[in-house]
C-alpha positions in Angstrom: 29.3 -0.4 19.1 27.0 -0.8 16.2 27.8 1.5 13.3 25.4 3.2 10.9 26.1 0.5 8.4 24.9 -2.2 10.8 28.4 -3.5 11.5 29.5 -4.1 15.1 33.0 -2.8 15.9 35.3 -2.7 18.9 38.8 -1.1 19.2 41.3 -2.4 21.7 44.8 -1.6 22.6 47.6 -1.3 23.0 47.8 -5.1 23.2 50.9 -7.1 24.2 52.3 -9.5 21.5 50.8 -13.0 21.7 47.8 -15.1 20.7 44.4 -14.3 22.0 41.1 -16.2 21.9 37.8 -14.6 21.2 34.2 -15.6 20.2 31.1 -13.7 19.2 27.8 -13.7 21.1 24.9 -13.5 18.7 21.5 -13.4 20.3 22.8 -15.4 23.3 24.6 -18.0 21.1 28.4 -18.2 21.3 29.9 -18.6 17.8 33.4 -18.4 16.3 34.3 -15.8 13.8 33.2 -17.1 10.4 35.8 -15.0 8.6 38.8 -16.2 10.7 40.1 -19.7 9.9 42.4 -19.7 12.9 40.9 -21.5 15.9 42.0 -22.8 19.3 40.4 -25.7 21.1 39.7 -25.6 24.9 38.3 -28.4 27.0 34.7 -27.4 26.4 34.7 -25.0 23.5 36.3 -23.9 20.2 37.6 -20.3 20.1 38.6 -18.0 17.3 42.3 -17.1 17.5 44.1 -13.8 16.6 47.8 -13.3 16.8 49.4 -9.9 17.7 53.0 -9.9 16.4 55.9 -8.2 18.0 57.8 -10.9 19.8 61.1 -12.3 18.4 60.4 -15.6 20.3 56.7 -16.0 19.6 56.3 -14.7 16.1 56.4 -17.0 13.0 59.9 -16.2 11.6 62.2 -17.3 8.8 64.0 -20.0 10.8 64.0 -23.8 10.5 60.7 -25.1 11.7 59.8 -28.3 13.5 56.5 -30.2 13.1 53.5 -30.7 15.4 51.5 -33.9 15.0 48.1 -34.8 16.5 48.6 -38.4 17.7 45.9 -40.9 18.6 46.9 -43.7 21.0 45.0 -46.4 22.9 45.1 -46.0 26.7 45.2 -49.4 28.4 44.8 -47.6 31.7 41.6 -45.8 30.7 40.5 -48.4 28.1 39.8 -45.9 25.3 41.5 -44.0 22.6 43.1 -40.7 23.6 44.9 -37.9 21.9 48.2 -36.0 22.4 50.1 -33.4 20.4 53.8 -34.0 19.7 56.4 -31.4 18.6 59.5 -32.7 16.8 62.4 -30.2 16.3 63.7 -29.1 12.9 65.5 -31.9 11.1 63.9 -34.7 13.1 62.2 -36.3 10.0 65.4 -36.5 8.0 67.9 -37.3 10.7 68.8 -40.2 12.9 69.7 -38.4 16.2 68.0 -39.1 19.5 66.6 -36.1 21.4 65.7 -35.2 25.0 62.0 -35.4 25.8 59.9 -32.8 27.5 56.3 -33.5 28.7 54.2 -30.3 28.8 50.8 -30.3 30.4 47.8 -28.0 30.0 45.4 -26.4 32.5 41.9 -27.2 33.6 40.1 -25.1 31.0 42.1 -26.5 28.1 43.0 -29.6 26.1 46.1 -31.1 24.5 45.9 -28.7 21.6 46.2 -25.6 23.6 49.9 -25.4 24.0 50.4 -25.5 20.2 47.7 -22.9 19.4 47.2 -20.2 21.9 50.4 -21.3 23.7 52.5 -20.9 20.5 54.8 -23.7 21.9 56.0 -24.9 18.5 57.0 -21.4 17.3 58.6 -20.6 20.6 60.7 -23.8 20.4 61.6 -23.1 16.8 62.8 -19.6 17.6 64.7 -20.6 20.8 66.4 -23.4 18.9 67.4 -21.1 16.0 68.8 -18.7 18.5 70.8 -21.5 20.2 69.1 -20.7 23.5 67.7 -24.2 24.0 68.8 -27.7 22.9 66.6 -29.3 20.3 64.0 -31.5 22.1 60.9 -33.5 21.5 57.8 -32.1 23.3 54.8 -34.3 24.2 51.6 -32.5 25.1 49.0 -35.0 26.3 45.3 -34.5 27.3 45.0 -34.0 31.0 41.3 -34.6 31.4 40.2 -38.2 31.8 36.4 -38.0 32.3 34.5 -40.5 30.3 31.6 -38.1 29.8 31.4 -35.3 27.3 33.3 -34.9 24.1 36.4 -36.5 22.7 38.6 -33.9 24.4 37.2 -34.8 27.8 34.7 -33.0 30.1 35.7 -30.8 33.1 35.3 -32.1 36.6 32.0 -31.3 38.2 32.0 -28.1 40.2 33.5 -28.8 43.6 34.6 -32.3 42.5 38.2 -33.6 42.3 40.4 -33.4 39.3 41.2 -36.8 37.8 44.7 -36.7 39.1 45.1 -40.4 39.8 43.6 -41.5 36.5 45.8 -39.2 34.5 48.9 -40.4 36.4 48.0 -44.0 35.5 47.5 -43.0 31.8 50.8 -41.0 31.8 53.0 -43.7 33.4 51.3 -46.7 31.7 50.6 -45.4 28.2 51.7 -41.8 27.4 55.3 -42.0 28.4 55.9 -45.6 27.0 54.2 -44.7 23.7 56.2 -41.5 23.2 59.5 -43.1 24.1 59.0 -46.1 21.8 57.5 -44.4 18.8 60.0 -41.5 18.7 63.8 -41.2 18.7 64.4 -40.0 22.2 67.0 -40.3 24.9 64.9 -42.3 27.4 66.7 -41.7 30.6 66.3 -39.4 33.6 69.0 -36.9 32.5 67.2 -36.3 29.3 63.6 -36.2 30.6 61.6 -33.2 31.8 58.0 -32.5 32.8 56.1 -29.2 33.4 52.6 -28.0 33.4 50.4 -24.9 34.0 47.7 -24.6 36.6 46.0 -28.1 36.8 48.8 -29.4 34.7 51.3 -28.1 37.3 49.5 -30.0 40.0 49.5 -33.1 37.8 53.2 -32.6 37.2 53.9 -32.8 41.0 51.6 -35.8 41.3 53.6 -37.6 38.6 57.1 -36.3 39.3 57.4 -36.6 43.1 56.4 -40.3 43.3 58.5 -41.1 40.2 61.4 -38.7 40.8 63.9 -41.3 39.6 62.6 -40.7 36.1 62.7 -36.9 35.9 65.7 -34.5 36.2 63.8 -31.3 35.4 60.4 -30.4 36.8 58.5 -27.1 36.2 55.3 -25.8 37.8 53.6 -22.8 36.1 51.0 -20.8 38.1 50.3 -23.8 40.3 51.2 -26.1 43.2 49.3 -28.8 44.9 46.0 -27.4 44.0 43.3 -28.0 46.6 45.9 -29.0 49.1 45.9 -25.7 50.8 42.2 -24.7 50.2 40.2 -23.3 47.3 39.6 -24.4 43.8 36.6 -25.8 41.8 35.8 -27.1 38.4 35.7 -24.9 35.3 32.2 -23.9 34.1 31.3 -24.7 30.5 32.1 -21.8 28.2 34.4 -20.1 30.7 37.4 -18.6 28.9 40.2 -21.1 29.7 42.7 -18.5 31.0 40.1 -17.3 33.5 38.6 -20.6 34.4 38.4 -21.6 38.1 40.9 -24.3 38.9 40.1 -27.9 39.6 41.5 -29.0 42.9 43.8 -31.9 43.6 42.2 -35.2 44.6 43.5 -35.1 48.2 43.7 -32.5 50.8 47.1 -32.2 52.5 48.3 -33.1 55.2 46.9 -36.3 53.6 48.9 -35.8 50.4 52.1 -35.0 52.3 51.6 -38.0 54.6 50.9 -40.4 51.7 54.0 -39.2 49.8 56.3 -38.9 52.8 58.7 -41.6 51.6 58.9 -40.0 48.2 59.4 -36.5 49.7 62.2 -37.8 51.9 64.0 -40.0 49.3 67.5 -38.5 49.4 68.8 -40.7 46.7 66.1 -39.6 44.2 66.7 -35.9 45.0 70.3 -36.2 44.0 69.5 -36.6 40.4 67.0 -33.7 40.3 68.7 -30.9 38.5 65.8 -28.3 38.5 62.5 -27.9 40.4 61.2 -24.6 39.1 58.1 -22.6 40.0 56.7 -19.3 38.7 53.4 -17.6 39.4 52.1 -14.1 38.8 51.7 -11.7 41.8 48.0 -11.2 40.8 47.3 -14.9 40.3 44.8 -16.4 42.7 47.0 -19.5 43.1 50.1 -17.7 44.3 49.4 -18.7 47.9 49.1 -22.3 46.8 52.4 -22.0 45.0 54.1 -20.5 48.1 52.7 -23.2 50.4 53.8 -26.0 48.0 57.3 -24.5 47.8 57.5 -24.2 51.6 56.4 -27.8 52.0 59.0 -29.0 49.5 61.7 -27.0 51.3 60.7 -28.7 54.6 61.5 -32.0 53.0 65.0 -31.0 51.7 64.2 -29.9 48.2 65.7 -26.8 46.7 63.0 -25.3 44.5 63.5 -22.2 42.5 60.5 -19.9 42.9 60.0 -16.6 41.1 57.1 -14.2 41.2 56.2 -12.6 37.9 53.9 -9.7 37.0 50.4 -10.6 35.9 47.8 -13.1 36.7 46.5 -16.6 35.6 46.8 -16.0 31.8 48.5 -17.2 28.7 50.6 -14.0 28.7 52.5 -15.5 31.7 52.4 -19.2 30.6 54.1 -18.5 27.3 56.8 -16.5 29.0 57.3 -19.3 31.6 57.9 -21.7 28.7 60.4 -19.2 27.3 62.2 -18.9 30.6 62.1 -22.6 31.6 63.2 -24.4 28.5 66.7 -22.8 28.2 67.5 -24.4 31.6 66.8 -28.0 30.3 69.3 -30.6 29.4 72.4 -28.4 30.1 
């Protein structure tokens, strides 16, 4: 409402602890809050960011802190420079130890920066490590979009078009993973390598992990599955809030996906080294049927996925919690 002094005000609450994005609409133009220096990038926009305290695992606390770096690398697969964010745990800069490595992928409405801003991943890992609930690890958060159009962060797929699953897989296997594992002190073997992603990133996770299962011992899928494989999904519209953005579908419809990956799905030797295949989706999430269908398909091929339903929908309220629940299970 507009007050007598001409100032617009809104009161919300109660609000769960966590980070929230917002923008102002001034005469039809979307702008960030000029008095708030905290921002969060998405794939198509920049948002103001506000943090509501009250969580021991998400708050900024007096514990040893790691570092988050914005890293530029050249993708030989895509023939252009790309960006990723990398979290190194407390003590990395002054030590000599090698660490497990965890690849964490964002969703269709976001970019590689999202997990460290609205996702609070760095603070979550700091707090979990301080509480001795997780082992110190290096976390690589790459850019999942690969379109050559649009801004530096990448443009969303056209409405109704395919997500760049194959391009991203090529970039990941050819450039992202080799770069991370040669430029950082990591334990570059299957037992110390994990991958997970939310929404589009969850679908990309499966498209990377299943054909290369010999490289990953831990796989996590948040609010996702083989998107598009069981119907539904479309590209995110410009300016749509990332948490509510429609989801880009996988490049192939299934039974085609299942048929193409039959040898990978039935590779008994590769499955033996898989320690965790973990799914979680909210009961009000539009992708829960996709998650269930994906889990059922994997069970049919002899996998033993862990699937849990959580309250809530397709939002960062869930994805931060999934990170909190998933990471303590890694590298044990």
